[in-house]
N, C-alpha and C positions, 0 to 999 in steps of 0.2 A: 361102454364096451364097443359099440358100433363105430365110434370115431377111430378106434385102434385098427379095426378092419379096413376102414377107408384109407387110413394113413399108410398102411402096409401095401395097399393095392396100387398106390400112386407110383408112377415111374420115377426112378431116381435120376435127376438131371445132373449134368456135370457141375453146375454151380452148387448144388446141394452136396455133392460128393466132396468138392473142395472145401466147403464150409465144415462138413463133418470131419475131414482130415485135420483142418486147422484146430477145431475144437479138441480133437483127440490129442494133438500135439501139445497144446497148451495144458491140457489136463495131466498128461504124462510128465510134462516138465514140472508142474507144480507138485506132483506126487514125488518126483525125484528129489526136489529141493526139500520137501518135508521129511523124506527118509534120511537124508544127510543131516538135517537139523536134529532129528531124533537120535541118530547115532552119536552125535556130539554130546547130547544130554546124557545118554546112557553111559558114555565113556567117563564123563565127569562124575556121575553117580558112583560108578565102579571105584574111582579113586577115593571118593569120600567114604565108601564102605570099607575099603582097605585101611584107610587111616583110622576109622573107628575100631576096627578089629585089632589093629596093632595097639591102639590106646587101651582097649579092654584087656588084652592079653599081656600087655606090658613088655612087648618085644621090640 
């Protein structure tokens, strides 16, 4: 717990700020790609469910 206090007491240097921004940018990019990938999976599942419902109801 003490190391957390020491870490937050340190001054943020410009190099640390740039590194943190790059890390955030990469993380947000990965999350955006994952979200688009999941949307494609959900869309294909929706089509499969519609096909199964039509097959079951015979329409």
